[in-house]
C-alpha positions in Angstrom: 0.3 0.0 -0.2 3.2 2.0 0.8 4.5 1.4 -3.1 1.1 2.2 -4.1 0.6 5.5 -2.2 4.1 6.7 -3.4 3.2 5.9 -7.2 0.5 7.7 -7.1 1.4 10.8 -5.7 4.7 10.8 -8.1 1.9 10.7 -11.0 -0.7 12.9 -9.7 1.6 16.1 -9.8 4.3 15.9 -7.0 7.9 16.3 -8.0 11.0 14.4 -7.1 13.4 16.6 -9.2 17.1 15.3 -9.7 19.7 15.0 -6.9 23.3 16.9 -6.7 24.8 14.2 -8.5 22.6 13.9 -11.3 22.5 17.8 -11.6 26.2 18.2 -11.8 26.8 15.2 -13.9 23.9 16.8 -16.7 24.7 20.7 -16.8 27.8 20.0 -16.0 27.7 17.7 -19.6 25.6 20.7 -21.1 28.4 23.5 -20.5 31.1 22.1 -21.3 30.0 20.9 -24.7 28.7 24.5 -25.0 32.2 25.7 -23.7 34.1 23.6 -26.1 32.2 25.4 -29.3 32.3 28.7 -28.0 36.0 28.3 -27.6 36.2 27.8 -31.4 34.2 31.0 -32.3 36.5 33.7 -34.1 35.6 37.3 -32.7 34.2 39.3 -35.6 37.4 41.0 -37.6 35.2 43.5 -39.7 32.4 45.1 -38.0 30.1 43.4 -40.8 31.0 40.3 -39.1 29.1 41.0 -35.6 26.1 39.6 -36.7 27.7 36.1 -38.1 29.6 35.7 -34.7 26.9 36.3 -32.9 24.1 34.0 -34.7 27.0 31.5 -33.9 26.8 32.2 -30.3 22.9 32.2 -29.7 23.3 28.8 -32.0 25.7 27.5 -28.7 23.8 29.1 -25.9 20.3 28.6 -27.0 20.6 24.9 -26.8 22.5 24.9 -24.1 20.0 27.4 -22.1 17.3 24.8 -23.2 18.9 21.8 -22.1 19.6 23.5 -18.7 15.4 24.4 -18.4 15.1 20.8 -18.9 16.5 20.1 -15.3 15.1 20.6 -12.0 16.9 20.0 -8.7 15.4 18.8 -5.6 15.3 20.3 -2.5 17.6 23.4 -1.3 18.8 23.2 -5.0 16.3 25.0 -6.9 16.0 28.4 -5.8 19.8 28.9 -6.3 19.9 26.7 -9.7 16.6 28.9 -10.9 19.0 32.1 -10.1 21.6 30.8 -12.2 19.2 29.8 -15.4 17.5 33.0 -14.9 20.5 35.0 -15.3 22.0 32.3 -18.2 18.7 33.5 -20.1 19.1 36.7 -19.5 22.2 36.6 -21.2 20.7 34.8 -24.0 18.1 37.4 -24.6 20.6 40.2 -24.6 22.4 38.5 -27.3 19.6 38.1 -29.2 18.5 41.1 -28.5 22.1 42.8 -30.6 21.7 40.4 -32.9 18.5 41.8 -33.8 19.6 45.4 -33.7 22.2 44.1 -36.1 19.6 42.7 -38.5 17.9 46.6 -38.4 21.4 48.4 -39.6 22.6 49.0 -36.1 25.5 50.1 -36.0 27.7 47.0 -35.3 30.1 48.5 -32.8 28.0 50.4 -30.8 25.9 47.6 -30.7 28.6 45.5 -29.6 29.6 48.3 -26.8 25.6 48.3 -25.6 26.1 44.5 -25.3 29.0 44.5 -22.9 26.9 47.0 -20.9 24.2 44.5 -20.6 26.2 41.5 -20.2 28.8 42.8 -17.7 26.1 42.4 -14.9 24.1 39.5 -16.3 27.8 37.5 -16.0 28.6 38.5 -12.2 25.4 37.4 -11.7 25.3 34.2 -13.5 29.0 33.1 -12.5 28.4 33.6 -8.9 25.3 31.5 -9.1 26.7 29.3 -11.1 29.9 28.8 -9.1 27.7 28.6 -5.5 25.9 25.5 -7.0 29.9 24.2 -7.7 29.3 24.1 -11.7 32.1 26.6 -12.8 32.1 25.3 -16.3 28.6 26.7 -16.3 30.0 29.9 -14.9 32.9 30.1 -17.3 30.5 29.4 -20.9 
């Protein structure tokens, strides 16, 4: 009867979340793969290369954030993980906004300066949150 009650609770909206070890393994894999891909990107040498550079970065960071969004840690990790993930989503949104602006013919140099200003506090927040979770590899991406 205890087994049936536990199964029923899980099937009816009960959440168990993943353990700390599972979180570290799965998030670590996602962040390591993204970091390796980001390392391969070449910074734009000419202003006209800025849009392609951002698109390539978004093509790496977008799937990373999506994969991280599918992880739901249990217990005390949940709030910290949500903070880290929200900061990373903010970084992705800043990249997308800059990409959109460049596609709308904004000055690439001015757009990158604005992007740096937008990213600085988000990177600080994300880095602190990921490091607090023991996922430095996600802080470096």
